N, C-alpha and C positions, 0 to 999 in steps of 0.2 A: 549518596542520595542524588548527586548530580548526574551519575550515569543512568539512574532510573528516569530521568527527564527525557531521555532519547528513546525512540521506539525500540531499537534493538537492545538497548540496555534493559528496558522494561521487559522485553520478551525473554531475555536470558534469565531475569529474576523470576518471572512467572513460570517458566518451564522448569525451574528448580524445585517446584512443588511447595510443600509447606515450609521449607527452609526459608523462603522469602519473608515469612512473617516476622522473623527476627529483625531483618533489615528495615522493614516498614514500621516497626514498633520502637525505633530509636535504639536498636541494639539489645533490647530486652524482650523476653517473652512476656506476654500479658499475664499478670497474676491471676490465679484461679481461686482466689479467696472467696469466702462467703460474701455475697452481695446480692442486691436486687437482681432478679432474673432478667430485668430489662436494662440493667446498668451497662453502659459501654465498657469495652475492655480497657480503654485508656483511663477509665475512672475506677478500675478495679473489678469490673464484671468479668464473666466468663465469655470468651469469644463465641460469636454465633456459629461460626463454621469450625468444627473440630478436626475434620479430616484433611486429606490432601486434595489435589485436583489432577485431572488427566495429564499425563506427561506428553511432551511433544518434542521431536517427532517420534513416531511409533514404527518399530521395525517388526516385520512378520517373517518367521522362519520359512514360510512357504514360498517367499520370493527368491530364496537363495539359489535353488537349482538353475533357474534361468540366467541369473547373474554369473554363476560359476561356469555355465556353458560358454558365455561370452569370454570370460577371462581365460578359460582353457583353450579357446579357439586361437588366441594370439592376435585376433583382429579386434583391436580395442578402439581405434580411432575411425572416423568416418570422413575420409578425404575423397572417397570415390562414390559416396551415396550407398543406398541399399541397407540391408541388415536391420538391426534393432532401431536405429535412428529413423529410417524410413517408415518402419511400422509405427513408431511413436508419432511421427508427423501425420500419418494417415489417421490414426486413432484420435489424436487431439483435435485435428480439424473437424472430424466427424462429431466429436463431443460438443464442440462449440457451434456447429452449423456453419463453418467456414469452408471455402473452397480449397484452400491450401494452408500449409503450415511449414515453417522452417525452424528446426530445432537449433537453439543457440547456447552459448556458454553461460549466459546470465541474462537477467532482466536489463542490466545496464547496457550490455552489448546489443541487445535487441533494440533498445531505444536509439543508440548511436547509429546502428545499421538502418533503421527505419527512417530516421531523419535525413541521413545522407541520401537514401533512395528517393525520399520525398523532395529533395532539392535544396535542403538547408545547407548553407555554405558560409564561409568566413564573411563577416560583416552583415549577416542577416539577423533577424529578430524572430523569436518564437514566443508566442503568448501561452503561458502555462499557469498552473496553480502554485501559490506560495506555500500551501499547506500540504506538504508531501515529504517523502524521504529525500535526503539530499542528493541522491543519484539523479533525480529529475533535473535539478539545477546543473549538476556536473556534466551530464551528457550533452546538454546544449552548449555549455562552455567548451567542451572538448572539440566541438565543431567550430569554435571561435565565433559563436553567435551569442546574442544577448538573450537571457531568459527574462522576458517582460511579464510581470505578474498581473493577471486579472485578480480582482478581489475575491475573497471567500465569502460565501453566503453563510452567515452564522446558523441558519436553520438547517442547512444540509451538510456543512463542512466541506463542500465541493465548490468548484469554480462557479461564480455568479455570472451567468450569461449576459446580464445587463451591463456588466463592467468591461466587456471585451472590446467593443467597437472603439471606445475612446482611446484604447491602447494601440490601435493599428496605425502603422506608419508605412512609408514607401519601402521600408526595409523588411516588413513583416512577411515571412514566407510560410509559416505554419502555425496551427493551434495544437497544443498538447493538453487535452483534458486529462485529469488524473482521477480515476475511480478509487479514491483513497479509502482504506479500511474495507474494501470490497463493496462500497456504496456507489451506485451508478450516478454519474453526472447527468444533468438534463441535456441530452444530446441533440434533440430536435432543434432548439434555437442555436446551439453551437454549430451544428452542421449548416444551418441556414446562413449564419454569418460567414462561415468559411466559403460557402458557395458564392455568396454575394461579392466577396473580395478576392475570389480565386485563390484561396489558401488551402494547403494540405491539412488533413486532420490525422494526427498520430496519437492513438489512445495509449496512455500509460495505464494499462490494466494489470500491472504487476502484483496487485493485491486483490484481484477481482475474478478469479476463476469461477465460471458459471453464474456470475452476477447477471441479472436479466433486466433489460430496459425495453418495455413495451413489446415483449415477445421475441426479442433478439438478445443474444449474449453480448456483454461488454467485450470489446476487442474486435467485434465484427461490424461496428457502427460507423467507423471512419474509413480512411484509406488503408491504414495498417493498424494492427493492435499488438501490444507488447506485453509479455508475461514473465514472471520470475518464479523459479522453483527453488529458491534459497531455503535454508534449513528451517526457518520459522514458518514457511508458507504452507498453505493447505495441501499442495501437491509438491512435496519436498524431495530434493536429491542432493542436498549440500549446497551446490550452486548449479544453476542451469536456467535456461530461458527459452522463449519461443516468440516468433512473429506469425500472426495469422492475417490472411487477407483474401479478397475475392478477385483481384486484378492480376491476371497472369503476368503481365509485363512488369508490374511492381514486384511480384513475388520472385520472378526470374532474376531480377536485379538484387533482391535480398539474398537469394541463394548464391549468386556470384560473389557479392561483397563479403559474405561471411566465410567464404571458402577461398581466401587469398586472391579474390578477383578472377578466378577461373570462369571462363565463359559457361553459360548455362541456358538451356532452352533457346529462346529467341534473342537472348541478350548476350552479345559477344564483346561489347566495347570495341576497342581497336585491336582486333586480332584475337589471340587466345586469352589475354588477360586484360583486366581493367583495374581501377583502384579497388582495393579491398584489404581485408585483414583475416587473421585466423580466429574466428569467433565460433568454432564448431563445438557441438556436443559430442561426447563419446558414447560408444555403443552400450557400455555397462550402465551409464546413467540412464539412457533411454529404456533399458530393460527394467530398471527400478521404477521409473515413472509410469510406464505402460501398465504395470501390474497394480497401480494405485487408482486407476480410473473409476472402478466400481466403488472403491472406498471413498473417493472424493464425492461421488454422487450421493452416497448414503449419509456421509457426515455433513454434507451441505444441508440436507433436509433436517437433520437433528439440530444443527446450529440455527437454522431459520426458525424452526418451531420454538426453540428455547428463547431466541431473541424476540420473537413475537410476544411470547408470554411475559418476558422481562420488560419489554416496552410498555405493555398494557398495565403492569403493576407499578412501574416507576412513574408513569403519568399521574398516579394518584398521590405522589409525594410532592408537596410544594417545594419549588427550587430545583427540581430535577427535570430537565428538558431533553427527552430522547430526540434523535435526529429525524428530520422529515425527509422521506424519499420521494423521487419523482413519481408521478401518477403511473400506475400499472407497472411498477418496477419491484425487483426483489434484490436485496443486498445479500452478500455471503459472509460478512462480518469477520474480516481478518482481525480487526479489533472491534469490540462493541463500545461505542462512544456515546456519551451524553454530556450536556452542558450543565454546569453547576452554578447556582446563584447564591452567593454567600448571604445576600440580603434576606433570604428566606430561612437561613440557618443562624439567625442572630449574629450575623457578621463573622461567622466561623470562616477563616481563610481557606482557600482551596487546599493548600499544602497540609493544613491541620485536618481538614476533612479526609484527605487521602491517607494520612497517617492513621486516623481513627478507623477508616475502612480496612486498611491493612491489618490493624490490630484485631479486627473482627474475623480475620482469616480470609480476607478477600484481596488478593494481590491486584494492584492497579497501577496505572501510569497517567501521566499528564498530557500525552500526545506530543505534538510538535511545537517548537518554539518559533519565534520570529528569526529564523535562520539567516535571513538576508542581512541581518545586522551582526553576524558572527565573524565577519572578516573575509569570507570566501569571495564574495562579489567585489569587495574593495580590492582584494589582491588581483582579481582577474582584470578589472577595468583599469588598474594602474600598470598592468603589464605592457611591455613594448608592443606585443602583437595587437592588443585591443586599442592601444593609443594610435597605432597606424591605421587600424580598420575603421575607427569611429571618430568623428569630429569631437573636439574637447567639449563643445557646448552640449552635444548629445549625451556624452557620458555624465556630465554634470546634471543635466536634466533627468537622466535615468536614475542617478543616485538619489536625487530629491524625490523622485516618484515612489521610492520605497517607503516613504513616510505617509503615503496616501493609500493605506490599505487598512481602513478602520475595521472592516468585517473580519479580516484575518487576525488582527490584533485582539479583537474580542474573543475569537475562537481559541487562540493560543493561551489566553488568560483564564478561560472558563471550562475547558474540556477535561473530562476524566474518562479513562478507557480501561477496559479489561481485555485480556488476551483471548483469542478464539478458542483455545482448548477448554476454558471454563464453560463454554457453551456446549461442550460435549458431555458434561456431567449430568447426573440424574436431576429430575425436576425438583427434588427436595433440596438439592444443592443450589439451584437457581433461586429457590425460596429463601435460602440463607443470604444471598446477595441483597434481595429486597428487604429482608428483616434487618440486616446490618445497616442499611441506609435509613430505614425507618427509625431505628434505635438512635442513630447519630442525630437525626432531625429532632427527635423528641427531647434529647439531652444536649442540644447544640449550645444552649446558653452556658451550661456548665463546662463545655469543652473549649470555649473561646479562650 
């Protein structure tokens, strides 16, 4: 069960289809004995949802010829540009309305590259969200910078713009908003603060392909935007990533850095090479990704329609609070999350609620925990490098500041989420989600 508390652990379980129901029911399938039609499965009733759920990721045989052409060509890597990678970059930039795209090895390498290009260096600080996959923390630490956390807005699950300015110091170099679960951050006030303090904005849009904020796509709203195409993502290829942007100078530097520092465009560094690494995407990966663009667009519409319906229905159930989005924005729902209030369920603890929901045939997870207390940051700030880079008083103050994130603590303790593939199911299956929660609410006193 501990593995189910992490996003990727939850995703692995959810994508296993109906087999997950055993794990979420304490190792036993719910008995289908005679009982009230409205009786929760944990109390002996029949589960609301009897079938499975759409599997993820999905492979189409029609994609194979183009991939085979790449494999048979013998030109698999992209050290010299062109080919399938260049086609993908052009297509993905067009899909998002960005001027340029650089294909990357992963979302993690996209973030590392973007922050380096934005000027983040050893001893700097980056303001970001604490409610995110751990790679967000790690990419900042990889550059020997401190991830300084703005608080999370419990209503949105994203960075609270009102908490940013109090975290800015003379070491702050950038802000990294995270469009978590494919839900847009409120970017206008974030960008205004960044402009006021001369800070770069690197968007972690690794879960936000085609998410929309006031008419523009997430990832195109800051200086650079980063995406992931990991196996669980809406546009999957096992592992892969991308950076998008509209500033040619920044994008030339991204292209150079990800290709071992080779000079590119107007960016040459000192001679033919500058600092860089090998963070390239391969041609066969690009061939798989490019063929999924239309699929991504169509499935995004289905997820959004089902999420809109689900939100409208869940609002009718006391104790269930769907997420609030910024004005004129559209989420793409990598996970569909809501906040759970046990006080409206006769004190039923969240873990017991989740177990009951799983027993009804609805796989679910608890979202992220307060990861900054898991030891990673303690290890980093105790290291020789960080001890050299930061005064002892600053590191002590930083460690104490982790206790001052009340919004994020609330979110970590109350969130329940379902995987995006459930939103690709038929409307009757979405009704099953609603009915399962209604049933648990109606019988919550007996479930405590």
